[in-house]
Phi, psi and omega in degrees: 000134173207157179090168183300318182292326177292320179295320178295321177296319178294319178300318178296318178298320178296319179295320176295324177297318178300312180300315181299316180294318178299312180297319180293324178299317177296319180295317180294315180298326180268009180057036178251353182284123178276166177299319179298318178298316179298318178295318180297317180294317178300318179296317179297320179290327174299316179295320177297317179300317179297318179296321180291320176296318178299317178297318179299321179296322179290328178290324180290327182270339181221073182293150177274128180305136178084357179245148168212160185290345178299328179289348178247020178089008179278187184251359179291143178242000000 
């Protein structure tokens, strides 16, 4: 992923991930989560993780002038 539209797509994917985790937490807490559901959620989170790592790689190779990850809680200075 690269570029503004890719970043917007990743942001949307992250918001869906938040919703998915919240819903799954209720299901697990209420003992309603099936094994299949747990596997599906784990797979979706793996895909989200891969997309986020890919985005991080593009940020490391093409930083935006005036920005650094420290402003977002990162360790870059």
